[in-house]
C-alpha positions in Angstrom: 0.0 0.0 0.0 1.3 3.5 -0.8 0.1 6.5 1.1 -2.4 6.6 3.8 -5.1 3.9 4.0 -8.7 5.0 3.7 -11.2 4.6 6.6 -12.6 1.3 5.2 -9.1 -0.2 5.1 -8.4 0.9 8.7 -11.6 -0.9 9.8 -10.4 -4.0 8.0 -7.1 -3.8 9.8 -8.9 -3.4 13.2 -11.2 -6.4 12.3 -8.2 -8.5 11.6 -6.4 -7.2 14.7 -3.6 -5.7 12.7 -2.0 -2.3 13.3 -2.8 0.3 10.7 0.7 1.7 11.2 2.2 -1.4 9.7 0.4 -0.7 6.4 1.3 3.0 6.1 4.2 4.0 3.9 7.4 5.1 5.8 7.2 8.5 4.1 4.3 9.4 6.5 6.1 8.4 9.7 7.3 10.6 12.4 11.0 9.7 11.7 10.7 10.8 8.1 9.2 14.1 9.2 12.0 14.7 11.7 14.6 13.9 9.0 13.0 16.4 6.6 12.9 19.2 9.1 16.1 18.6 11.2 18.3 21.1 9.2 18.7 24.7 10.1 16.7 27.4 8.4 18.7 30.7 8.0 17.0 33.9 8.9 16.6 36.7 6.4 18.6 39.8 7.6 16.8 43.1 8.0 16.6 45.5 5.2 19.6 47.6 6.4 22.0 44.7 5.8 20.8 43.9 2.3 23.4 44.4 -0.5 23.2 47.5 -2.7 22.7 47.1 -6.4 23.8 49.6 -9.1 21.1 48.8 -11.6 18.0 50.4 -12.9 14.7 50.0 -11.2 13.0 46.7 -12.0 9.6 47.1 -13.4 6.8 44.5 -13.3 6.2 42.6 -16.5 3.9 44.1 -19.1 0.4 42.7 -18.6 -0.8 40.9 -21.7 -4.4 41.0 -22.7 -6.3 37.7 -22.6 -7.0 36.0 -25.9 -10.8 36.0 -26.1 -13.6 36.2 -28.6 -14.0 39.6 -30.3 -17.0 41.7 -29.3 -19.9 41.8 -31.8 -21.2 45.2 -30.7 -18.8 48.1 -31.4 -18.2 50.8 -28.9 -19.9 54.1 -29.9 -18.3 57.5 -29.7 -19.5 59.8 -27.0 -21.1 62.2 -29.5 -22.6 59.5 -31.7 -26.4 59.2 -31.5 -28.0 56.0 -30.4 -29.5 53.8 -33.0 -33.4 53.5 -33.0 -34.8 50.4 -31.5 -34.3 47.8 -34.2 -35.3 44.7 -32.3 -38.3 42.8 -33.6 -40.4 40.2 -31.8 -41.9 37.2 -33.4 
């Protein structure tokens, strides 16, 4: 079995008087967690200790417009009159 057993499998283990821990992958054990997090994590120094850079200001990337379907209705100018009601019902 890889990963964690589901609730049904755990009940089968209990019914057969087996330990569910015997059927769980070692990756999910406490020892594996301790090995993954036993190293030191260095702190980030405060801003006054950051190195200075002699480059231009970094700008964010240009935002690209999404590729989408073109509008059917065009945008009217502010001084353009509205069209008369041209909708017809059946």
